[in-house]
C-alpha positions as a LaTeX table, in Angstrom:
\begin{tabular}{lrrr}
\hline
Residue & $x$ (\AA) & $y$ (\AA) & $z$ (\AA) \\
\hline
Met1 & 0.00 & 0.00 & 0.00 \\
Thr2 & 1.92 & 3.05 & $-1.27$ \\
Leu3 & 1.50 & 6.66 & $-0.18$ \\
Ser4 & 0.31 & 9.07 & $-2.85$ \\
Leu5 & 0.41 & 12.85 & $-2.34$ \\
Tyr6 & $-0.68$ & 15.78 & $-4.47$ \\
Asp7 & 2.33 & 17.90 & $-5.39$ \\
Thr8 & 1.69 & 21.59 & $-6.01$ \\
Met9 & 4.82 & 21.85 & $-8.15$ \\
Thr10 & 3.84 & 19.15 & $-10.66$ \\
Arg11 & 0.09 & 19.74 & $-10.17$ \\
Lys12 & $-0.64$ & 16.06 & $-9.87$ \\
Lys13 & $-0.93$ & 13.27 & $-7.35$ \\
Arg14 & 2.04 & 10.96 & $-7.39$ \\
Ala15 & 3.60 & 8.16 & $-5.42$ \\
Phe16 & 5.77 & 9.40 & $-2.58$ \\
Thr17 & 9.28 & 8.03 & $-2.24$ \\
Pro18 & 11.49 & 9.63 & 0.42 \\
Arg19 & 15.13 & 10.28 & $-0.26$ \\
Asn20 & 15.95 & 8.06 & 2.70 \\
Glu21 & 13.20 & 5.88 & 4.16 \\
His22 & 15.07 & 5.87 & 7.47 \\
Arg23 & 15.05 & 9.69 & 7.61 \\
Val24 & 11.87 & 11.17 & 6.17 \\
Thr25 & 11.74 & 14.97 & 6.46 \\
Leu26 & 8.66 & 17.20 & 6.71 \\
Tyr27 & 8.55 & 20.96 & 7.24 \\
Val28 & 5.43 & 23.08 & 7.78 \\
Cys29 & 5.22 & 26.85 & 8.21 \\
Gly30 & 4.06 & 27.58 & 11.74 \\
Pro31 & 2.56 & 30.52 & 13.63 \\
Thr32 & 3.51 & 34.13 & 14.16 \\
Val33 & 2.97 & 34.37 & 17.90 \\
Tyr34 & 1.47 & 37.75 & 18.74 \\
Asn35 & $-2.08$ & 36.71 & 19.72 \\
Tyr36 & $-4.32$ & 33.67 & 20.06 \\
Ala37 & $-4.56$ & 31.74 & 16.79 \\
His38 & $-7.90$ & 31.42 & 15.03 \\
Ile39 & $-9.29$ & 28.04 & 14.03 \\
Gly40 & $-8.27$ & 28.63 & 10.40 \\
Asn41 & $-4.63$ & 28.76 & 11.53 \\
Phe42 & $-5.11$ & 25.28 & 12.93 \\
Arg43 & $-6.25$ & 23.65 & 9.70 \\
Pro44 & $-2.64$ & 23.11 & 8.52 \\
Val45 & $-1.67$ & 22.06 & 12.06 \\
Val46 & $-4.26$ & 19.26 & 12.04 \\
Val47 & $-3.78$ & 18.31 & 8.38 \\
Phe48 & $-0.01$ & 17.96 & 8.62 \\
Asp49 & $-0.23$ & 16.30 & 12.02 \\
Leu50 & $-2.32$ & 13.67 & 10.24 \\
Leu51 & 0.37 & 13.36 & 7.56 \\
Phe52 & 3.00 & 13.07 & 10.32 \\
Arg53 & 1.01 & 10.17 & 11.80 \\
Val54 & 0.60 & 8.46 & 8.43 \\
Leu55 & 4.32 & 8.78 & 7.68 \\
Arg56 & 5.21 & 7.38 & 11.11 \\
Asp57 & 2.82 & 4.48 & 10.55 \\
Leu58 & 4.42 & 3.76 & 7.18 \\
Tyr59 & 8.13 & 4.29 & 7.91 \\
Gly60 & 8.37 & 3.95 & 11.70 \\
Glu61 & 8.05 & 6.49 & 14.50 \\
Asp62 & 11.76 & 7.21 & 14.74 \\
Ala63 & 12.24 & 7.58 & 10.99 \\
Val64 & 10.16 & 10.75 & 10.50 \\
Leu65 & 11.51 & 14.20 & 11.37 \\
Tyr66 & 8.90 & 16.94 & 11.46 \\
Ala67 & 9.80 & 20.61 & 11.88 \\
Ala68 & 7.20 & 23.35 & 12.33 \\
Asn69 & 8.69 & 26.80 & 12.84 \\
Val70 & 7.74 & 29.71 & 15.08 \\
Thr71 & 8.01 & 33.29 & 13.85 \\
Asp72 & 8.86 & 35.29 & 16.95 \\
Val73 & 10.25 & 38.37 & 15.16 \\
Asp74 & 7.53 & 40.41 & 13.47 \\
Asp75 & 6.01 & 43.89 & 13.26 \\
Lys76 & 2.88 & 42.72 & 15.07 \\
Ile77 & 4.91 & 41.23 & 17.91 \\
Asn78 & 6.90 & 44.45 & 18.12 \\
Ala79 & 3.72 & 46.52 & 18.29 \\
Lys80 & 2.20 & 44.31 & 20.99 \\
Ala81 & 5.39 & 44.44 & 23.05 \\
Ala82 & 5.57 & 48.22 & 22.73 \\
Glu83 & 1.92 & 48.53 & 23.74 \\
Glu84 & 2.54 & 46.48 & 26.90 \\
Gly85 & 6.00 & 47.91 & 27.55 \\
Val86 & 7.67 & 44.47 & 27.64 \\
Pro87 & 10.40 & 42.67 & 25.62 \\
Ile88 & 9.19 & 40.81 & 22.53 \\
Gly89 & 10.04 & 37.49 & 24.21 \\
Val90 & 7.31 & 38.05 & 26.79 \\
Ile91 & 4.73 & 38.33 & 24.02 \\
Ser92 & 6.03 & 35.45 & 21.90 \\
Asp93 & 6.46 & 33.09 & 24.87 \\
Arg94 & 2.94 & 33.82 & 26.11 \\
Tyr95 & 1.22 & 33.17 & 22.80 \\
Leu96 & 3.45 & 30.25 & 21.81 \\
Ala97 & 2.45 & 28.51 & 25.05 \\
Ala98 & $-1.22$ & 29.17 & 24.26 \\
Tyr99 & $-0.75$ & 27.98 & 20.67 \\
Asn100 & 0.93 & 24.75 & 21.73 \\
Ala101 & $-1.77$ & 24.09 & 24.34 \\
Asp102 & $-4.52$ & 24.63 & 21.75 \\
Ala103 & $-2.70$ & 22.41 & 19.22 \\
Ala104 & $-2.40$ & 19.63 & 21.82 \\
Ala105 & $-6.11$ & 19.96 & 22.63 \\
Leu106 & $-6.80$ & 19.45 & 18.92 \\
Gly107 & $-4.84$ & 16.20 & 19.05 \\
Ala108 & $-1.70$ & 17.46 & 17.33 \\
Met109 & 1.47 & 15.71 & 18.36 \\
Lys110 & 4.47 & 17.81 & 19.20 \\
Pro111 & 6.72 & 18.23 & 16.13 \\
Thr112 & 10.22 & 16.81 & 16.30 \\
Phe113 & 11.58 & 20.35 & 16.05 \\
Gln114 & 9.99 & 23.73 & 16.69 \\
Pro115 & 12.70 & 26.19 & 15.63 \\
Arg116 & 12.30 & 29.88 & 16.48 \\
Val117 & 13.61 & 32.77 & 14.43 \\
Thr118 & 15.33 & 34.38 & 17.43 \\
Glu119 & 17.25 & 31.15 & 18.00 \\
Thr120 & 18.32 & 30.84 & 14.35 \\
Met121 & 19.94 & 34.23 & 13.69 \\
Asp122 & 23.43 & 32.86 & 13.07 \\
Ala123 & 22.07 & 30.41 & 10.50 \\
Ile124 & 19.99 & 33.17 & 8.88 \\
Thr125 & 22.88 & 35.60 & 8.50 \\
Ala126 & 25.15 & 32.82 & 7.22 \\
Phe127 & 22.56 & 31.88 & 4.62 \\
Ile128 & 22.27 & 35.50 & 3.48 \\
Ala129 & 26.06 & 35.78 & 3.21 \\
Asp130 & 26.05 & 32.64 & 1.06 \\
Leu131 & 23.45 & 34.16 & $-1.28$ \\
Val132 & 25.54 & 37.33 & $-1.60$ \\
Ala133 & 28.62 & 35.23 & $-2.39$ \\
Gln134 & 26.63 & 33.34 & $-5.04$ \\
Lys135 & 25.64 & 36.74 & $-6.55$ \\
Ala136 & 21.99 & 35.93 & $-5.91$ \\
Ala137 & 21.62 & 38.81 & $-3.47$ \\
Tyr138 & 22.89 & 42.36 & $-3.26$ \\
Ala139 & 23.32 & 45.07 & $-0.65$ \\
Ala140 & 21.38 & 48.31 & $-1.11$ \\
Glu141 & 20.77 & 51.22 & 1.28 \\
Gly142 & 21.28 & 49.17 & 4.44 \\
His143 & 19.24 & 46.25 & 3.11 \\
Val144 & 20.23 & 42.92 & 1.59 \\
Val145 & 17.90 & 42.01 & $-1.26$ \\
Phe146 & 17.38 & 38.76 & $-3.17$ \\
Asp147 & 17.80 & 39.10 & $-6.93$ \\
Thr148 & 14.89 & 37.19 & $-8.49$ \\
Gln149 & 16.58 & 37.46 & $-11.90$ \\
Ala150 & 19.27 & 35.10 & $-10.58$ \\
Phe151 & 16.71 & 32.29 & $-10.51$ \\
Pro152 & 15.39 & 31.50 & $-14.02$ \\
Asp153 & 12.63 & 29.27 & $-12.64$ \\
Tyr154 & 11.12 & 32.00 & $-10.45$ \\
Gly155 & 7.34 & 31.49 & $-10.65$ \\
Lys156 & 7.54 & 27.77 & $-11.36$ \\
Leu157 & 5.88 & 26.72 & $-8.09$ \\
Ser158 & 2.91 & 29.08 & $-8.34$ \\
Gly159 & 2.69 & 28.75 & $-12.11$ \\
Arg160 & 2.34 & 32.51 & $-12.62$ \\
Pro161 & 4.18 & 34.78 & $-15.04$ \\
Met162 & 6.30 & 37.49 & $-13.46$ \\
Asp163 & 3.95 & 40.38 & $-14.31$ \\
Glu164 & 1.01 & 38.59 & $-12.75$ \\
Met165 & 3.01 & 37.76 & $-9.62$ \\
Ile166 & 4.03 & 41.37 & $-9.16$ \\
Ala167 & 0.46 & 42.61 & $-9.68$ \\
Gly168 & $-1.05$ & 40.04 & $-7.34$ \\
Ala169 & 1.44 & 40.31 & $-4.49$ \\
Arg170 & 2.04 & 42.91 & $-1.83$ \\
Val171 & 5.32 & 44.02 & $-3.38$ \\
Asp172 & 7.21 & 46.73 & $-1.53$ \\
Val173 & 8.07 & 49.47 & $-3.98$ \\
Ala174 & 11.59 & 50.63 & $-3.17$ \\
Pro175 & 14.10 & 52.58 & $-5.28$ \\
Tyr176 & 16.96 & 50.36 & $-4.16$ \\
Lys177 & 15.48 & 47.24 & $-5.78$ \\
Arg178 & 16.88 & 46.15 & $-9.12$ \\
His179 & 13.57 & 44.47 & $-10.00$ \\
Pro180 & 10.10 & 45.03 & $-8.51$ \\
Ala181 & 9.85 & 41.33 & $-7.50$ \\
Asp182 & 13.13 & 41.34 & $-5.57$ \\
Phe183 & 12.55 & 40.80 & $-1.87$ \\
Val184 & 14.32 & 41.74 & 1.33 \\
Leu185 & 16.55 & 39.27 & 3.15 \\
Trp186 & 17.83 & 41.68 & 5.81 \\
Lys187 & 16.63 & 45.14 & 6.80 \\
Pro188 & 17.60 & 47.82 & 9.30 \\
Ser189 & 15.50 & 47.84 & 12.46 \\
Lys190 & 13.50 & 50.96 & 13.21 \\
Pro191 & 14.29 & 52.91 & 16.41 \\
Gly192 & 13.09 & 50.98 & 19.43 \\
Glu193 & 12.73 & 47.70 & 17.51 \\
Pro194 & 14.76 & 44.56 & 18.31 \\
Ser195 & 17.99 & 44.39 & 16.36 \\
Trp196 & 20.74 & 41.84 & 15.75 \\
Asp197 & 24.30 & 42.40 & 14.65 \\
Ser198 & 25.38 & 41.09 & 11.27 \\
Ala199 & 27.98 & 41.60 & 8.57 \\
Phe200 & 25.37 & 43.70 & 6.74 \\
Gly201 & 24.78 & 46.02 & 9.67 \\
Pro202 & 22.40 & 45.82 & 12.63 \\
Gly203 & 18.86 & 44.82 & 11.78 \\
Arg204 & 16.55 & 41.84 & 11.43 \\
Pro205 & 15.67 & 39.27 & 8.76 \\
Gly206 & 12.94 & 39.30 & 6.16 \\
Trp207 & 10.16 & 36.73 & 6.40 \\
His208 & 11.17 & 34.34 & 3.61 \\
Ile209 & 14.79 & 33.79 & 4.58 \\
Glu210 & 13.75 & 32.77 & 8.09 \\
Cys211 & 12.06 & 29.55 & 6.98 \\
Thr212 & 14.81 & 28.58 & 4.57 \\
Ala213 & 17.46 & 28.93 & 7.25 \\
Met214 & 15.38 & 27.09 & 9.83 \\
Ile215 & 14.78 & 24.21 & 7.42 \\
Glu216 & 18.49 & 23.89 & 6.66 \\
Gln217 & 19.43 & 24.02 & 10.34 \\
Ala218 & 16.72 & 21.62 & 11.60 \\
Leu219 & 16.45 & 19.14 & 8.72 \\
Gly220 & 19.02 & 19.93 & 6.06 \\
Leu221 & 18.22 & 20.73 & 2.44 \\
Pro222 & 16.63 & 19.44 & 0.29 \\
Ile223 & 13.69 & 17.98 & 2.25 \\
Asp224 & 11.08 & 15.43 & 1.33 \\
Ile225 & 7.87 & 17.37 & 1.99 \\
His226 & 7.13 & 21.06 & 2.51 \\
Gly227 & 3.63 & 21.97 & 3.69 \\
Gly228 & 1.52 & 25.00 & 4.47 \\
Gly229 & $-1.65$ & 26.85 & 3.60 \\
Ile230 & $-2.54$ & 27.58 & $-0.02$ \\
Asp231 & $-2.02$ & 31.30 & 0.62 \\
Leu232 & 1.72 & 30.65 & 1.14 \\
Val233 & 2.41 & 29.34 & $-2.37$ \\
Phe234 & 3.22 & 32.87 & $-3.49$ \\
Pro235 & 5.17 & 34.75 & $-2.45$ \\
His236 & 6.46 & 32.85 & 0.59 \\
His237 & 7.13 & 29.38 & $-0.79$ \\
Glu238 & 8.11 & 30.70 & $-4.21$ \\
Asn239 & 10.75 & 32.83 & $-2.49$ \\
Glu240 & 11.90 & 30.01 & $-0.23$ \\
Leu241 & 12.46 & 27.82 & $-3.27$ \\
Ala242 & 14.45 & 30.51 & $-5.08$ \\
Gln243 & 16.68 & 31.14 & $-2.06$ \\
Gly244 & 17.34 & 27.48 & $-1.41$ \\
Val245 & 18.30 & 26.62 & $-4.96$ \\
Cys246 & 20.43 & 29.73 & $-5.44$ \\
Ala247 & 22.34 & 29.02 & $-2.23$ \\
Gly248 & 23.79 & 25.95 & $-3.88$ \\
His249 & 21.36 & 23.15 & $-2.99$ \\
Gly250 & 21.08 & 21.93 & $-6.57$ \\
Thr251 & 17.77 & 22.07 & $-8.42$ \\
Glu252 & 15.71 & 20.67 & $-5.55$ \\
Tyr253 & 14.44 & 22.31 & $-2.38$ \\
Ala254 & 11.53 & 20.03 & $-1.52$ \\
Asp255 & 10.50 & 16.90 & $-3.38$ \\
Val256 & 6.80 & 17.43 & $-2.64$ \\
Trp257 & 4.96 & 20.69 & $-1.96$ \\
Met258 & 1.62 & 20.26 & $-0.19$ \\
His259 & $-0.93$ & 22.99 & 0.50 \\
Asn260 & $-4.22$ & 22.89 & 2.36 \\
Gly261 & $-7.25$ & 24.92 & 1.27 \\
Phe262 & $-8.69$ & 27.90 & 3.12 \\
Leu263 & $-11.02$ & 27.64 & 6.07 \\
Asn264 & $-13.81$ & 30.06 & 5.25 \\
Met265 & $-16.19$ & 31.90 & 7.51 \\
Gly266 & $-19.12$ & 32.63 & 5.24 \\
Asp267 & $-17.83$ & 33.65 & 1.81 \\
Glu268 & $-14.43$ & 34.85 & 2.96 \\
Lys269 & $-11.16$ & 33.31 & 4.08 \\
Met270 & $-10.95$ & 33.46 & 7.87 \\
Ser271 & $-8.61$ & 36.32 & 8.71 \\
Lys272 & $-7.82$ & 38.53 & 11.69 \\
Ser273 & $-7.47$ & 41.53 & 9.36 \\
Val274 & $-11.02$ & 41.01 & 8.09 \\
Gly275 & $-12.30$ & 40.28 & 11.58 \\
Asn276 & $-14.24$ & 37.13 & 10.68 \\
Val277 & $-12.39$ & 34.83 & 13.04 \\
Ala278 & $-13.23$ & 32.17 & 15.58 \\
Leu279 & $-10.39$ & 31.67 & 18.05 \\
Ala280 & $-9.52$ & 28.04 & 18.78 \\
His281 & $-8.82$ & 29.14 & 22.36 \\
Asp282 & $-12.47$ & 30.19 & 22.72 \\
Leu283 & $-13.98$ & 27.25 & 20.82 \\
Leu284 & $-12.17$ & 24.82 & 23.12 \\
Lys285 & $-14.07$ & 26.25 & 26.07 \\
Thr286 & $-17.30$ & 24.95 & 24.53 \\
Trp287 & $-16.35$ & 21.98 & 22.36 \\
Pro288 & $-14.10$ & 18.94 & 22.83 \\
Gly289 & $-10.86$ & 19.39 & 20.93 \\
Glu290 & $-11.51$ & 16.08 & 19.21 \\
Ala291 & $-14.76$ & 17.42 & 17.73 \\
Leu292 & $-12.91$ & 20.45 & 16.35 \\
Arg293 & $-10.24$ & 18.14 & 14.91 \\
Trp294 & $-12.90$ & 16.01 & 13.20 \\
Ala295 & $-14.53$ & 19.16 & 11.79 \\
Leu296 & $-11.20$ & 20.37 & 10.38 \\
Leu297 & $-10.73$ & 17.00 & 8.67 \\
Ala298 & $-14.33$ & 16.73 & 7.45 \\
Gly299 & $-13.48$ & 17.89 & 3.94 \\
His300 & $-10.52$ & 16.91 & 1.80 \\
Tyr301 & $-7.55$ & 19.00 & 2.90 \\
Arg302 & $-6.97$ & 20.54 & $-0.54$ \\
Gln303 & $-10.52$ & 21.88 & $-0.78$ \\
Pro304 & $-11.91$ & 25.00 & 0.92 \\
Leu305 & $-13.89$ & 24.22 & 4.06 \\
Glu306 & $-16.73$ & 26.38 & 5.38 \\
Trp307 & $-16.60$ & 26.74 & 9.14 \\
Thr308 & $-20.07$ & 26.74 & 10.68 \\
Gly309 & $-21.78$ & 25.73 & 13.90 \\
Asp310 & $-23.47$ & 22.91 & 11.99 \\
Leu311 & $-20.09$ & 21.53 & 10.94 \\
Ile312 & $-18.98$ & 21.27 & 14.57 \\
Glu313 & $-22.33$ & 19.78 & 15.63 \\
Gln314 & $-22.03$ & 17.14 & 12.92 \\
Ala315 & $-18.46$ & 16.35 & 14.01 \\
Lys316 & $-19.54$ & 15.95 & 17.65 \\
Ser317 & $-22.48$ & 13.75 & 16.60 \\
Ala318 & $-20.19$ & 11.54 & 14.48 \\
Leu319 & $-17.83$ & 11.06 & 17.40 \\
Asp320 & $-20.76$ & 10.35 & 19.73 \\
Arg321 & $-21.76$ & 7.47 & 17.44 \\
Leu322 & $-18.29$ & 5.97 & 17.50 \\
Tyr323 & $-17.80$ & 6.45 & 21.24 \\
Arg324 & $-21.18$ & 4.88 & 21.92 \\
Val325 & $-20.06$ & 1.76 & 20.05 \\
Leu326 & $-16.84$ & 1.72 & 22.06 \\
Asp327 & $-18.75$ & 2.25 & 25.31 \\
Asp328 & $-21.37$ & $-0.43$ & 24.60 \\
Ser329 & $-18.76$ & $-2.95$ & 23.48 \\
Ala330 & $-16.63$ & $-2.29$ & 26.59 \\
Arg331 & $-19.64$ & $-2.88$ & 28.84 \\
Phe332 & $-20.39$ & $-6.11$ & 27.00 \\
Leu333 & $-16.82$ & $-7.35$ & 27.46 \\
Glu334 & $-16.89$ & $-6.47$ & 31.17 \\
Gly335 & $-19.60$ & $-9.10$ & 31.58 \\
Val336 & $-17.55$ & $-11.82$ & 29.90 \\
Pro337 & $-15.20$ & $-13.78$ & 32.16 \\
Thr338 & $-11.60$ & $-13.68$ & 30.98 \\
Ala339 & $-11.49$ & $-17.44$ & 30.72 \\
Ala340 & $-14.51$ & $-17.39$ & 28.41 \\
Arg341 & $-13.03$ & $-14.94$ & 25.95 \\
Ala342 & $-12.38$ & $-16.47$ & 22.59 \\
Ser343 & $-9.42$ & $-15.74$ & 20.38 \\
Gly344 & $-8.57$ & $-16.28$ & 16.76 \\
Gly345 & $-10.69$ & $-15.81$ & 13.68 \\
Glu346 & $-9.87$ & $-13.36$ & 10.92 \\
His347 & $-13.06$ & $-11.28$ & 11.12 \\
Arg348 & $-12.51$ & $-10.15$ & 7.58 \\
Gly349 & $-15.19$ & $-7.46$ & 7.68 \\
Ala350 & $-13.41$ & $-5.61$ & 10.47 \\
Val351 & $-9.97$ & $-6.10$ & 8.94 \\
Glu352 & $-11.13$ & $-4.87$ & 5.53 \\
Ala353 & $-12.76$ & $-1.78$ & 7.04 \\
His354 & $-9.60$ & $-1.03$ & 9.02 \\
Asp355 & $-7.47$ & $-1.46$ & 5.91 \\
Ala356 & $-9.85$ & 0.86 & 4.04 \\
Val357 & $-9.14$ & 3.60 & 6.59 \\
Val358 & $-5.39$ & 3.20 & 6.10 \\
Ser359 & $-5.76$ & 3.02 & 2.32 \\
Ala360 & $-7.85$ & 6.20 & 2.22 \\
Leu361 & $-5.29$ & 8.11 & 4.29 \\
Arg362 & $-2.45$ & 6.91 & 2.10 \\
Asp363 & $-4.38$ & 8.19 & $-0.91$ \\
Asp364 & $-3.50$ & 11.87 & $-0.42$ \\
Leu365 & $-5.10$ & 12.01 & 3.05 \\
Asn366 & $-8.62$ & 11.26 & 1.82 \\
Thr367 & $-10.31$ & 11.87 & 5.17 \\
Pro368 & $-13.94$ & 11.75 & 3.96 \\
Leu369 & $-13.32$ & 8.22 & 2.67 \\
Ala370 & $-11.45$ & 7.32 & 5.86 \\
Phe371 & $-14.39$ & 8.51 & 7.99 \\
Ala372 & $-16.78$ & 6.35 & 5.97 \\
Ala373 & $-14.56$ & 3.32 & 6.58 \\
Leu374 & $-14.42$ & 4.13 & 10.32 \\
Phe375 & $-18.21$ & 3.91 & 10.46 \\
Gln376 & $-18.14$ & 0.58 & 8.59 \\
Leu377 & $-15.74$ & $-0.72$ & 11.20 \\
Ala378 & $-17.97$ & 0.59 & 13.99 \\
Asp379 & $-20.95$ & $-1.20$ & 12.41 \\
His380 & $-19.00$ & $-4.45$ & 12.59 \\
Val381 & $-18.33$ & $-3.90$ & 16.30 \\
Arg382 & $-21.98$ & $-3.01$ & 16.95 \\
Thr383 & $-23.19$ & $-6.14$ & 15.12 \\
Ser384 & $-20.73$ & $-8.32$ & 17.01 \\
Thr385 & $-21.84$ & $-6.80$ & 20.32 \\
Thr386 & $-25.51$ & $-7.39$ & 19.55 \\
Gly387 & $-24.75$ & $-10.95$ & 18.47 \\
Lys388 & $-22.64$ & $-11.56$ & 21.59 \\
Asp389 & $-19.67$ & $-12.51$ & 19.38 \\
Val390 & $-16.90$ & $-12.03$ & 21.94 \\
Ala391 & $-14.00$ & $-12.56$ & 19.54 \\
Gly392 & $-15.63$ & $-10.29$ & 16.97 \\
Val393 & $-16.10$ & $-7.55$ & 19.52 \\
Glu394 & $-12.53$ & $-7.78$ & 20.80 \\
Arg395 & $-10.97$ & $-7.82$ & 17.33 \\
Gly396 & $-13.24$ & $-5.16$ & 15.87 \\
Arg397 & $-12.92$ & $-2.87$ & 18.87 \\
Ser398 & $-9.13$ & $-3.11$ & 18.78 \\
Leu399 & $-9.07$ & $-2.29$ & 15.07 \\
Leu400 & $-11.50$ & 0.60 & 15.52 \\
Leu401 & $-9.30$ & 2.15 & 18.20 \\
Glu402 & $-6.19$ & 1.59 & 16.09 \\
Ala403 & $-7.73$ & 3.20 & 13.00 \\
Gly404 & $-9.16$ & 6.10 & 14.97 \\
Gln405 & $-5.92$ & 6.80 & 16.75 \\
Leu406 & $-4.04$ & 6.80 & 13.44 \\
Met407 & $-6.22$ & 9.84 & 12.70 \\
Gly408 & $-5.68$ & 11.33 & 16.16 \\
Leu409 & $-9.22$ & 10.38 & 17.18 \\
Leu410 & $-10.95$ & 8.08 & 19.68 \\
Val411 & $-8.30$ & 8.80 & 22.29 \\
Ala412 & $-10.68$ & 9.64 & 25.15 \\
Asp413 & $-12.19$ & 7.21 & 27.62 \\
Pro414 & $-15.72$ & 6.58 & 26.24 \\
Arg415 & $-17.37$ & 7.07 & 29.62 \\
Ala416 & $-15.53$ & 10.32 & 30.22 \\
Trp417 & $-16.54$ & 11.42 & 26.71 \\
Phe418 & $-20.23$ & 11.09 & 27.50 \\
Gln419 & $-19.85$ & 12.78 & 30.85 \\
Gly420 & $-17.98$ & 15.68 & 29.32 \\
Gly421 & $-21.07$ & 17.88 & 29.20 \\
Ala422 & $-21.39$ & 17.79 & 32.99 \\
Asp423 & $-19.50$ & 20.15 & 35.27 \\
Asp424 & $-18.09$ & 19.07 & 38.63 \\
Asp425 & $-21.27$ & 19.97 & 40.53 \\
Met426 & $-23.39$ & 18.00 & 38.08 \\
Lys427 & $-21.08$ & 14.99 & 38.31 \\
Ala428 & $-21.18$ & 15.06 & 42.12 \\
Arg429 & $-24.97$ & 15.28 & 42.09 \\
Val430 & $-25.32$ & 12.38 & 39.64 \\
Glu431 & $-22.89$ & 10.20 & 41.58 \\
Ala432 & $-24.80$ & 10.89 & 44.80 \\
Leu433 & $-28.12$ & 9.99 & 43.15 \\
Ile434 & $-26.67$ & 6.77 & 41.73 \\
Ala435 & $-25.31$ & 5.83 & 45.16 \\
Ala436 & $-28.73$ & 6.50 & 46.72 \\
Arg437 & $-30.39$ & 4.46 & 44.02 \\
Gly438 & $-28.00$ & 1.60 & 44.73 \\
Glu439 & $-28.89$ & 1.72 & 48.40 \\
Ala440 & $-32.61$ & 1.75 & 47.60 \\
Arg441 & $-32.24$ & $-1.25$ & 45.29 \\
Ala442 & $-30.22$ & $-3.12$ & 47.94 \\
Ala443 & $-33.04$ & $-2.44$ & 50.42 \\
Lys444 & $-35.58$ & $-3.52$ & 47.77 \\
Asp445 & $-37.20$ & $-0.10$ & 48.03 \\
Trp446 & $-38.27$ & $-0.14$ & 44.40 \\
Pro447 & $-40.48$ & 2.99 & 44.53 \\
Ala448 & $-37.52$ & 5.03 & 45.87 \\
Ala449 & $-35.21$ & 3.55 & 43.25 \\
Asp450 & $-37.71$ & 4.44 & 40.50 \\
Arg451 & $-38.07$ & 8.01 & 41.79 \\
Ile452 & $-34.30$ & 8.45 & 41.72 \\
Arg453 & $-34.12$ & 7.04 & 38.20 \\
Asp454 & $-36.80$ & 9.56 & 37.13 \\
Glu455 & $-34.78$ & 12.35 & 38.70 \\
Leu456 & $-31.69$ & 11.23 & 36.83 \\
Ser457 & $-33.69$ & 11.04 & 33.62 \\
Ala458 & $-34.84$ & 14.63 & 34.15 \\
Leu459 & $-31.16$ & 15.58 & 34.27 \\
Lys460 & $-30.77$ & 13.87 & 30.87 \\
Val461 & $-28.65$ & 11.17 & 32.48 \\
Glu462 & $-28.79$ & 7.54 & 31.38 \\
Val463 & $-27.77$ & 4.93 & 33.96 \\
Met464 & $-26.27$ & 1.62 & 32.88 \\
Asp465 & $-26.18$ & $-1.28$ & 35.33 \\
Gly466 & $-23.36$ & $-3.71$ & 34.74 \\
Pro467 & $-21.42$ & $-6.46$ & 36.46 \\
Thr468 & $-18.93$ & $-3.92$ & 37.80 \\
Gly469 & $-21.64$ & $-1.57$ & 39.07 \\
Ala470 & $-23.71$ & 1.27 & 37.71 \\
Thr471 & $-22.21$ & 3.90 & 35.39 \\
Trp472 & $-23.80$ & 6.80 & 33.58 \\
Arg473 & $-23.63$ & 9.08 & 30.58 \\
Ile474 & $-25.37$ & 12.15 & 29.25 \\
Lys475 & $-28.19$ & 11.00 & 27.00 \\
Glu476 & $-27.73$ & 11.30 & 23.26 \\
Gln477 & $-29.74$ & 14.23 & 21.96 \\
Ala478 & $-32.51$ & 13.43 & 19.53 \\
\hline
\end{tabular}
């Protein structure tokens, strides 16, 4: 079962073959940490976390190196720091911690490397010096500027002619540029802004050179896969490619370029500048992170995805269905003595559904197809539970968990999942009522037991009596 990925450069889906299957490299452009990130910022986080998981499943956990950078030098960070009267590190550390916490809540594993611009200055200035030595960059009025005319293939990644790229990009018009498309590698810092010493004078780096230097330092160039949002194809990734090749890394920078589609709020791309944002930090106060992850994976990653309340509701409902199967099957198995548990049997239906999940993910991360296969696998577990097929339940349940966790899903305890809508006071009240009901049943006070059950029902609580005692869950909404 091979892995196929859509490559932006070649504009087609093709079989993926790493340069070294014992050292597979993946780089994804990460956050600029000046505020809480909106949910659209987390679409690439979740998409490429899924790819990270698929690669680890295919090549081995230790064979995949994943770097996702942090931009902690930026005008917006500077402005926020000035507003609060603190060093930029206070701002970037605060919002990086929040970003990482939100990413973890969405089920994203920690990347192998999380390089920061402020920790990569030596590599950045060395890379710029190399470009100057290669005559691919020039000094002008205190700046160092990349010469796009030094790279004949400039525009190859985005597939745009030069005139169109200039017209469609936010190009800084400056008299010191040899060509309008040339871009800044190093610039003088303004008074009061952070500054670093360099051979070109004190200042700070431009955006594009930061990623190229961080990739080379963390992973080495060229890399196997470079990912990011579709809005980064031009100018950011186009400029990264030009820098990397002109610095002497041959004709290759990344073997595969992958880009996820926009997350839209209404008819527009979600953007802080537009103001149509939903912060992940706020959404996580209301919704389980796993439901938000499912919602972000609900459409194919290359397509635009409209973010709505209905999308999240549907994601939560889908997970409720799967967790209910896991919960019911676990309760069934609790009533089966260990000695009576059967083993063996292929249970082809479950195995085929599990393999269909893996196959869908290896086909350019086809999550809609993978979700459909997850439900087929859950149906097998439900049928086995109803039919009291112990071996079928055990095998199917194990495969369902394995397939779900490959997607970063089904990682919660099913009982905790269904009690997630209850706060601590509610949980304490329910537990007290269940204990009182148990005492009433032990005393054969059936009217009291029935009254307590009615009270629990009014709280939308369903009680399940099992061999290990009574447990409960919030009732599924109609």
